[in-house]
N, C-alpha and C positions, 0 to 999 in steps of 0.2 A: 497669639493673639487675635481675637475675635472682633468683628467690627458689626455695627448696626447702623441703618439707614440713616444718611444726614438728614437733618430739618431743613437745609436748605442748599441750593446748588448754584453755580454760577457757570457750570458750561453745558453747550446744547450738543445733544446728538446728532444735531443736522450738521451736514457737510459745510464745513467755510467756503467763503466765495473762490479760494485759490485752488480749493479741492474741487468746485462746482466747472471753474474754468479750465482745469486741467482735463475733467472728465470731455467738457463738451466743445473743445477748441477744434476738434476733428469736424465735428457735425459743423460747426459754424464756418469753417473754411470752405468744407465741402458748399454750403447755402451760399456763401459769398462767391465762389467760383461760379457755380450756376447762374447767378443774376448778373454776375459781370458776362457771360456768355451769351445769355439771353439779352441784356442790351445790346452787346457786338451784334449778334444777328439782326436785331431788329433795326440797328443802326445802317447794317451794310445793305439789307434788304430796303430799307426805306430810300437810302440814296441811289442804288440801283433802278428803283422807278417812280423816283420823285418827279412829279409833273407831267404824268400821262396825259396825252392829248391835250396838253398846254401850250397854246402859242408863243408864252412866252418863255417856254422851258428849251433848253438846248441840250438836256440830256436824251440818250440815246430813243426814248421812247414820248419823247416831247416832240412838237411840232413848231418850232420856231423856224424852221428852214422853210417851209412852205409859206410861213406867215411873211419872210422877207422877200421871197421870190414874188409873192403875190404884191406888196409893197412896191418893188420895181415897176409893176404893172398898172402902179395907180389905183391898187385896190385896197384900202384901208381896213384893217383889223381891229376889232374891239370884242374886250372880253369881259362876259355879263355872268353872273352867278345867281341871280334870283328869278323867278316865272315872270315878275312884273316888268322887269329891263328886258327880256326878251320878247315878250308880247307888245312892248310898247316899240321896240325897234324895228318889228315886222312890215314890210313897205315894198312895194315893187322894184325899187332900186338897191335892195338890201338881199345878200343870202344868210340865211339862218343855219348854223351849223350846231346841230345837238348833240355833245358828245357821246354821252353816257344815257339814252333815252330810256333805260330801264329803271334808273334812277328814281324817276318822276313817279308819282304817285299817280292813281286812275284819274282822279282830279285835275292833277297838273296836265298829265295827257290830253283830257278833255278841252280844257281850256286854251292849251297850245294851240290844237288842231283848229278852234274856233277862231283864235287870233290870225294864223298864217293861212286858212283855208280861200280866203278872199283878199288876201293882201296884193297879189299880184308879184310875190317875191319867190326865193327861190327857199325851199327848207331842205336840209342834207339830214340824213338819218345815220349815225354810224353805229352799226353791230346793233341795230334795234333787235331784240329778241319778242317772245309770242307775248311778254308781259305788257308791251309798247306799241310793236307796229302796228295792232290790229284796231287801235285808239289813234295813233298819228299818222295813220295813211289806210284809211279803211277799203278794204278790199283784198288787201295783201295778209298772206299769213306765213307765221315761222316754221320753217321746219325742224322738228327737234333735230336731227343730224345735221351735223356741220360737214364741209364741206372736207376731203381729204386731200384735195390738191391748193397747193398755194397760189401758183401763176397760171391763171387762166388765160384764155385766147377771147376777145370782144365776141365773135358770133351775134352781132345786131346790127341794127340800122341806125343806132344810136351816134351822130357824127362827132361828139367827143371821144365815145370809145374808138370807133374806128382810126381816128387819129391819134390816139395813145398806142394801139395794139396791145399786146401782151399787158399784163398787171396783175399785181398781188393784192387780187380781191378774194381769193379762198376764204370762205369762214362762214358765216351764217348763209342759209339758202332759202329762198321765197319762193311763194307760187301767189299769184294773183287771178282774181275774177274780172279784171279791168281788161277790156279788149284794146283800150288805147294807149295800154302800157307798154314800156319799150324795156324788154328783159335781155340783159345783158352777161356776159361772163358767165355761162352755163357750167354747172359740176353736175353730172349724173342728170340733166336734163330739167335740173332745178337751178333759176338765177341768183347769181351773186350781187346782182346791180340792179336796181329797177328804176324808171323813172315813170312817176305816175302824172299827168298832166292835172293841173287845177284851174280854177275861174280866172279870168283878167292876165293871162299869158303864164301865169304863176305855173310852179311844178312842185313835186318832192321828188326826192334823190333817196332810195333807200342803197346804202352799202354796206354789204356784208362783213366787212374786216377792215380796221384802222390802219392797217398796214403803209398803204399809198399816201398815208399823211404823216407819219413817224418819220423823225430825220434818220434812223438807221437804216431805213429802207425806200427814201426817196427818190435815190439815185440808181435803182435796180428797175428792169423791165422798163414801162410805159408809165410807173407810178406817178413820176414830177408830172408828166402832158397830163395824165387824166387828172390828178388833183387841182391843177391851177385851171383846168377848163370847168371841172365841175363847181369849184369855189370862186373863181372868177369871172361869173358871166354877168354880176353887176357890181357897180363900184364899192359897195360898201358890204363888208362882211362881218358878222355878229356872232361871237365865238362863245355858244351857252354852255358854262361848265355846272351841270344840275349840283347844287349843295343840300346836305342832309341839313344844316343850319337855316335853309330857306324856312320862313314865317308860313310859306304856303303850300310846305309838305304836310300841316297838320289838315285835318277838318276844321278845327275852328279859325285857322290862319293867324294862330298865335304859336311862337316859337316855343317847344318843349324842353324841359332839363332832363337831365341826363337819366333821373329815377322815372320820366316818363316813357322813356325808350326802352327801358328795361320790361320785358314781358313777365307776366304776373307768375308765371311758373320759376323764374329765378327769386323772386321775392319769396316765395313759399319755401324754397330750397334753404335760403339763407335762414330763413327763420328756422328750419329743421334744423340745419348744423348747428345753430346758435342753441338751442334746446337742448342737442345731442352733447355739445362741449360742455353746457351748464352740469347735465347730469353725471358726465362722465367727471368733472370736478368736483361734485359733490362725494361720489363713489370713493375718489381719491382720497379728496378730506377726510373721510372717515377714517382713514388708516393709519394716520398722523396723530392719535389724540395722547393724553396725559397716559403712562405706566399704569397699571392696575394689576394689584397682588393676585396672584392666582395660587390655589391649594394644589400643590406637587402631588401627581400620584406615588411617588413612591420618597421615600426618605435619603435626603443626601448630606454628606457629610460637611459637619461646616468647614473643613481645611479646602474641599473640592469646590463648595461655594466661594470662598473668598478667594483661594487661586483663579476661578472663571472669574469673577468680577477685577480683580488685579488684572488680567489679560484683556479683560474689554477695555479696562482703564488706559492701558498700556496702548492698545492698538490705537484708540481716537488721542490718546496724548492728552488727556484729561486727567493733568498733575495738580489742578486744583480741585475738581471733583474728590481725587483721592484722600487728597489732603484734608478737606473738610469732613470727610467722612471718617478719618483717622483722628482729628482732634474733637469731633462730636461724639464719638466712642468712647474715647478718653475722659472729655469732659462727664460722662454719663456715670463712669465708674467713679471718678475722682469725688464727685458731689458725695454722696452718702457717708465717705470715710471722713470729709471734713466737716462734717454737719450741715451740709447745705440740700436743700429738697431736690428732687430730681427734675422737677419742674423749672427751677431756677438755676439749673446745671449748665444751661447757653447765655446766660445772663453777667457779662462780666463784673458788672457793679457787684455782684452779689458773691460769685465763686471766686475772683479774685483776692478780695480781702481777707477769705476764710482761709485758702491757700495759702497766702503770705503769713497769717498769724501760725498756720500751722507747720510751717517750715521755717519760718522768719528768714525768707528769700525776697528776692526783689522782685516788686510787684509787676515792674517796667518789661523784666524778661520773661515773667510769667503770662503775662499779656501777649507778647509777641510770639511766643509758643504756642499759646494755645487758641489765639484768636488772631495770629498775625495774617499776614498777606501768603498767598501759594507760593511754592516754591519754582524756581524759574527752570530747573533741570530735573533729571532723574534722579542725580547724586544728590541734590538738597532734599528731593521727596524721601530719601533712603537714611539720609542725616536727621530729618525732622521726626523719622520714627523711631530711630534709636533714642531721641531725647524724649520722646513721649513716654517709650518704655521706662526710660531711666525714671523720668519725673514720676509715673505712678508705681514704681520699686520703691522710691524713697518714702513717697508718702505712705505706703504699707506697713514700710519698716519703723515708720516713725507714729 
């Protein structure tokens, strides 16, 4: 029994949702595990270094301990995060500590130095690099190489340093052209702590390392003594933690959005990736078009073609497609036998009355056999095949 191409199909060759999940669940599980590991690592790292140099933080790298010790000595501590607040707070009775000077823009550095130079107060710069120290402390230059030593001896005449003794000041090293500057805690002849005098009895302290201020190191060496003396010379301490959300960080003085912070190169890269993804999708989509008949280079026996198609149907569990092909081929062969044009062989209203009249059979049974629902399993498909063969033999005999 040979078959012809069906006129309509109900089974897609695309994989089902269950098959897609079975094939991709391993990849999905790996992605979920990677995301979970990334989130866990980020959480651990964020909690380990939360509140660096923040006088409100009790974490190992926070500075709450030094703030509480200063409070016991009558020194008040106030945290500010904007340049305007830091400039306003500068005065003869105030110590202004700049926690991360390198986060300030050149414009912010210039405005801050202008406000503190003649205020008569003290300014403490913590680990200021070459980006900021030359503007915040003119005449001071940061050395590119940092100190290899952590604990250093004062080796200077500065009273605060002499009383504190050795301290963990090793970090950024500085040179200065100021003859009136006090250079302390040298490492290979370069100072890691500088005091630069200013007008109206004010001064600027340049500290090469934040270690003497953090909770974890405050009780080592002379760190606590040096920190309390440097920060407790005035009754008020203003702790400036520069923030990227500060409106003064932009040239226009207005807060920038997240997209404004992205460099132009990232935007162009994103556009290129989008174009590449669109081209790849277009290229892949062209491979899944409708089936196109192709002239075969060699003749293939009908039995081999039928067997090959049957195996494909069986592999895809396409019983509905196989049943449709069998019924369509049977209707096409039966129509001429009962006087129905082949063009109307697949119309129940035309074919079934002619068959019923020819066989004097039950029209409802014929409708279920030739136009009914697809079989539910392989056994039902085989039974359908046998019934179609029996019907065709009966029509031919009659």
